[in-house]
C-alpha positions, 0 to 999 in steps of 0.5 A: 614309095621306092624313092623314099625307101632308097633315101632311107637306105642311103642315109646315115641316120637309119641304123642297120636294123631299120634299114633291114625293114626298108630293104624288106619293104622294097623287095616285098611291098607288103608284109605284117610287122610280125614277119619283120620281128620274127626274122630279127637276130638276137643282136638286132632284137637287142638293139631295138629293145635298147632303143625302145627302152631309152625312148621310154626312160623318164630319167633320160632327157628328150634332148638325148633321145634324138637318134632313138626317136628318128629310128623308131619314127622311120621304123614305124613308118616303114612297118605301117606302110608295109601293112598298108597303113599310111601315116598322114598326120602328127597324131597318127605318127605319135600313135605309130611310134608308141605302137612300134615301141611296144612291139620292140619291147614285147619282142625283146622281152619275149626273146628273153623268155620274160613274157609271152609275145603274141606276134600275130597281134602286132599291127598298126591298124585300129584293131590292134588297140584291142589285142594283147601283144604280150603277157607276163609269164607266171612262174 
């Protein structure tokens, strides 16, 4: 695991906010996704929110989403591994990227005060499918 993390830290593909997760995994080896998202700066949160927004934008062709896909795949792998969940096939990778994309959007909108964000419900485990991670704030 450590050698893979070192490769992520040495690559130019991973953005600094993704490398932050890799450094945390290398140092702590186990943590929940909420611990990562809660320690992000406003700028880091904005970067992840923009990546997730690009990934979910139907008007942008998949050919123009490569950097975002790569970074969110890496981030999903790191955060899932930190939680003790290992991605073993393409279907699990797809679900993990969907989950991390929703986490990024929930975090981003929560920090802007547009939704209530339930960080304790951020998980890659099967129990996460039944948990609410954000709710619209009624004004």
